[in-house]
N, C-alpha and C positions, 0 to 999 in steps of 0.2 A: 536704801542701802543697796548699792550694788555690789554683787559679788564678781571676784575676777575668775577668768577663764580656769585658771587652775584650781579656784575652789569647787568651780561647778565641776569640774573631771574628776576631782576628789569626791564629789557627792554621789555622781554617776557611779564611779567604780564601788563605791560602795553599795550603792542600792543594786547593783547587778554582780557584785561578787560572790566569793565564799562566806564573807561576814553577813551579808543580805538573807542568804539561804539557813544560815543559821540563827538567825532573828526570826525569821519566817516561822521556822519551825518551832522555836521556843515560844513564839506568840500564838501559834496554833494548840503546841501542846496546854499553854496556860489557860487559853480560852476554853478547850476541851475539859480540863481538871475543874475549872470554875462551873461549869454548865453540868458536869457530872455531881458536882457536890448539891448543886442548886438540887439537880433532879433527885438527888437519894434523899434529900430534905423533905422533897414533895412526896416521897414514897414510889417514884418512877423510877424504876429501874434498868428498863430497857435499854438507854443510852450507853451503857457497858456495853453492851454487845455492837456497838458503833465501828469498833477497831478489827473486830472479827468479820463484820460486813462487808468493810471497805477492802480487807484482805481477799474476801471470796470474790467481791466484784473484779478485782485487778485479775485474779485466776479465771473467772469466767472469761474476761475479753482476751488474755494472753496466753493461758495457758487450760484449752478447756479440755483437754486430755486428761488433765491432773483431777478437772471436776468429774468427768467419767468415770475413773479410777476410784475416786471418792465415793460416788454414787453407789458403784459397784461392792465394795466393802461394806458399805452402810445398809445394804439391803436387806440380806439375811437378819441383820439384827433391827431393822425398822418396826415400828410401832403403828397398827392400823387406828385412827381416831374418826370414830362415826358420828355423823349427824343423823338422830334417829327419824327426825320428821320426814326426809327424804330416803331415808335408809341408804345412805350414801356416805363414803368416807373419805379420808387422805391419808397416805402412809407418811410418816414423819421419821426421819427428815429429807426421805429419798425424794418423793413428788414434787415438793417446791424446787428441789435443785433441778429434775427432770424439766419442769417448768420454765424455770430460768434458761438450761440449754435450748427449748424451744424458743423461748422469746430472743436469744442469741442467734439462733438460726433465721429468724425471719430478718434480723438486722443487716447479717450477712448476705442473706440472698438478694436482699434490695441495694447494698452499698457496697460489699466487694465482689460478692458470690466467687469466691475462690474455690469452691468445690471442684473435685476432678470430675470432667465430662464424662468419663468412663464410667463413673458410678451411676450418673442419670440415664444413660444409654443401657445400661445391664439390663436382661429383660425381667431379672426379679423386681429391680426398682418400678420397672414400667408395670407389672404386675400389682404390686402392692398401691400403685398411684391408683389403677383401675378400683381397687378395693377400697380405698380412701373415697373416691369419686362416687362410689356406690354406697357407701356409710353416709355421707354428705346428702344423697337424695332419697335415702331413707329415712335421716335425721328430718328432713323438711316435710316427708310424709307421716311421722312418726304419731301414734298416738299422745305420746308426752315428748314433746320437740325439747324441752330444756334439759329433760334426762338422757336423750338421745345426743343433743349436742355437748353434753358434759362427756358421754361415754366416747366420742368422735376425738375430743379436746384431751383426755385421757390416753387414746389408745395414740394420738399425735406424740405425747412427751414421752410415749413408752419408746414409739418409733423413731423417731428423730434422732434421739440420742445414741440408742444402742444399735440402729442399723445405719443412719447416715453418717453420723461422727464416728461411729465404731468403725466401719469401714476404712476410715482414713486412719484412725487409730492402728488398727491392724494392718496396715503396710509393713511394720515391723514385726517379726516373730515373735521376739521378747515381749512386747506387748499382749500379744494374745496369750501368753504362757502367763503374764503378770495378772491380766483379767482373769483368768480361771480360779488362779492360786487366791486373789483378793474376795472372791465370792467363796472359795473354800476355807480358808481360814476362820473367818466370823460363822459360816456354816457348822463348822465343829466345834466353835463356841458354844452355839445354838444345841448342838446334840450332847454336850456335856451336860449344859443345864437341864433340855429335856430329860436325859437319863436319870440324871440326879433326882428331879421332881418324881418320875415315873418309879423310882427305887423307895419313895416314901409311899407309895402305895401299893407296894410289893409286886411291881410290874403287871398290875390288873388291866387285863385285855380293855376294860371300859376306860379307864384311867388314861389308856394309850392313844384314847382319840382325842383329849385334849391338854396332854400336859405341856406341848410344845407353845402353848399359848404363854403370853403376848405376841411371840414372833410370826407365827403362824397359826392360821385360824383353826386348822383342824389337821389331823392325820394323814387326809388324802392330798392337801397340798403339799404338807411337809414331805410323804413318800415319794410324790412327782419328782419334787426338786432331788431327793436324795439319789433317786435312779438316774436321773439325768447326767450327774458327774462319775458315775461309776465308771463307764465306758473310758472316759478321758484319763481318769485316772489310773486304771489298768494299762492305758498306753504310755503314761508317764515312766510307771514302773517298770516295763521292759523296753525302753529305748536306750540302748546302749550309751547313746552319746551324751547324755546326761549325767552328771556326775553321781557318785554312791550316796552322797548325801540326800542329792533331789529325789532319787529314788526309793531311798527309804522312806524318806517323809512322805512322798507319793503312797508307797505302802501302808502307812500309818494312818494318813486320810482315808484310805480306802478300807481299812478294818474299822474306824467310825462310821464310815458309810454303811459298810454292811450290819454292823452291830444296830445301827439305827434304823435300818430298813427293816430288819429283823422285829424291833420293839416296837414300829409303827403300826401294825397289823394293818398295812394299807395291802389288800389283796391286788388292787388295778397296779400297784407299783412292783409287784413282785411279777406280776405275768408280764408287765413291760419290758422286764430284763430278760426273761425269757424270748421274747420276740427279738429284742435287740441281739441276743447269742443265736438265734436263728440265721438274722439278716448276715451277722458276721461271718457263720458257717456257710452259709450262700456264698457270700464274696471269697473265702478262704478256697472252698474246694471249686470255684469257678462254676457254679452250675449256670446253665444257660436259661435265658429267660422262658423260653418256650416251654421247658419242662416245670417250670413254674408255674406259670401261667395254666398249663394241664393240670397241677396238681391241683392249683386253687379250684378251677373248675370242676374237677372230678369230685373234691369235696363239697362243693356246693352242689352239685347233681344228687350226692347221697345224701346231704341233709335235707333236700328238696324231697327227694323221693321218700325218707323215711321221717320226715318231719311231725308226723304226729305222734310215732313211736318215739321220738328223740324228746318231744315235750311231756310226753307220758313219765318216762322215766325220770326228766328233770323235778316234775310235779311231784315225784315220790321221795325227792331229797328233801329230807327235814332238818339237815344238820345247820344250825345257826352259826354266828361266830363265835369263836371261842378262843382260850388263850392256847389250846394246842394247834401246833403249828399245822398238822396235818390235816385236823380239823376243820381249822379256819381256812386253809386252800379249800377243803371238800364244800364249804359253804359257798364259795363262789358260785356254783350252779343252783343253788335253790331258790328257786322263784316261787317257793310255796309259802314260806313262813319268814323268812328271813327279811327282816322290816326295810333294812338298808337296799337291798336289792329289788326289792316290791316298790320302795319310792322313788326308786330311779326310773322303773317301767313305767310308774304313774307321770313322774316328770315328762319322760320321752313321749307318752301317749299324748299329753297335754298340749306337747309342743307341736306334734304332727296335726294335730286339731286346728292349731293355731295356725300353722300353713296352709292347712287346706281352707281356712276361713280367709287367708291373706296371702295368696301363694307369690305372689310378683313382689310387692314391696315390705311383706311383712309388718309385724307391728311396732316396729321402730328399733332401733338399736338401743340395749339396757333395758328395755320394757318387759321383757319375759318374765319376772318375779312381779309385776305390778298387774299382768294381764292373765297369766295362766289360770288362776282359781276358777273361772267359770268354766273352764275346759276339762275338769276334772270330773271323772264320773263315780258314782257313789261306790260301785263294786272294785274300782282301783284303788281307791283311797286306802291310807294305811294309818296305823297309829300314832306316824311321826308327820302325816299330812299336814298342812295348814291352808288358810286362804290369805294370810298375811302377806305372804311374799317375803318372809324375813327367815326364810332356812336355806337360802341358796338360791340358783339359777336352774337351768336346763340339765347340768350335770352332763354337758357334752359340747364339746369345741365344733362340732357339726351340726347338729340338732338344733342347740342355740341360736346360730346364724340362720337358719332354715327358716324358725319361727320368727325371727327378729327382722332379718333382711330380704327373706324370700330365698327363692332356688338358686337365684343369681349369687346371693350372700354366702350360701355353704358353698357353692362350685368355686368361687374365687380363694374360700380359706383351704379347699382340698388341692387347688392349683400350687397355692403358694408353699404347702407343706411339699405337696409330691415334688415340686420343681426345686427345690432346695436339696431333694436327696438326688435328683439326676444331676444337679450342679457339682454336687459333693461326689457324684462316682465318677463324674468326668475328670474332677482334679486328680481323685486317688490313682485313676488307671493312666494319665496320662502324665505324671509326675517322677522325677527320678529322685527327688529329694525325701529320704526318709522321715524326716520331721515332720514334712508338709505332710504326707501319708498318713502318719499317726493323727496328726493335728485333726484333719479332713475326716479320718474314721472315726477317731473319737468323738468330735462334735457331731457327726452325721447319727451314730448310734446314740447319743443322747439325745438327739432329737427324736429319733425313732420311739425313744421309751414315752416320751412326751406326747409326740402324735398318737402312739396306741392308748396312751392314758386318756387322752383326748375324747375316746369314745365313750369315757364314762365319767369324765370329770371336765371341768373347764375353769383355767385360772388365769386367763392371759390379760383379765382385766384387774391383775392385782401387779404389783411390781416383782413381788417374789419369783413369778414366773417368766414374767416379760422379758426382765434383764437377762436371764440365762437364754432364753429362747432366742428374741431377737439377736442377742447377743451371737451365740453360735450360729444362728444362720449370717451375721455379718462376717463372722470369720470364714466360713465356706465362700462367701462372696468375695472378700478380701483376697484369698488364697486363689481364687479362679481369677483375679482380675491381676495379680501382681507376681503370681510365682507360676505360671504355666508357661514355659518357654514358646510352645506352639502357640501363643496367643500374642497378638499386636497390643498389649496392654502395658506398654513403657518399661523402663528398668526393673527388676527385683530390686527388693529392699531387705536387707537383712538385720 
């Protein structure tokens, strides 16, 4: 039977027209319903999530900015799932999403590579690139290469989304504001939950160490993030170009942050805010660097001259941690009986001995907790010391890399931190845009709180700290690239 030309055209029109699309849609929907019905009958329910997965996949390829903002919102509420055999874990749902962004980055790098070349040429990007190169080298020489490469992969899925992609996202100032608010709003939810849980224990100081679980591991990580956001919300509150509603909301968030900081009993977070305030006063009164350098030098000379007298005075301080604010502050300098302080000194001493054993390459990224036990000395051990490596790491963003990646590892960390402040000061001094000045100063002071906190703790191996730290660095670099009129960095974006 031979079809006429008109009949053939009619069939073609049907197959390619609107009716065909409807037919295809209904056919796929029907097959999906049948598949789900069969899977549910077989007690397999994961296929119900397929539509959500397809939506997320679409967003990944076409609106990666939405993915970054989704990760930002989820980070304070994310929960860590630990694999106990290797004492490693993954934060859900954020780290799988970050890993997806990392895979997308690799695809884009090889297929369209539409990243702004100025981002790759920026000195900060080059410094971070050298840091990753050194992490790769020390992972190869690591005592536990599997753990070290996992550490490197995790660092990549923190940095690629919230440094490389985030710089492009932050071309628009409204995205910077959105990023900060999207982290702060769920953080307030965590604060409310933590405060309620703490109230059930009559705001006991010991309970204050763990009531933020499961969202934050302990009060030090919680306090570090709270302190980071205080300067930027003070900036929001005093920026007159924002509406009264926004400024009132910023004041409300700030109230929650201060309440949570007080109840966190995190001494390092309190001191870090004092340090940030000191830096702000230096900027406000435009003190010259030579005076600051002289003051630091003079302080160092006084400490060196009277070191035995100072250490003797510290050894007489028996004040332990306390629910009383002033006594708790006083316990900061107790290096005689305070278990937390003594254990921190024990961890640092062990890390330094590890560095002395392998000064060039270290023991490998992420391996401190598996290697430090033999480097402890009996007279330095405390009631909370352990050989299992199950109670944290070196408690320092500087000494940890020193033991794991050698002297160059620590130097590169310091360079990243110091250069971010240098760039921030350059933007702050050169821009005439008041909002840009506020965003730069707020994020820089927030980073300074973390950099100081990093002397006593380290959290950059977690999403909770990495998202705001790398995000704040990306804010500063984006403002440097796109909002300085004296720079040859293309047009500004509003």
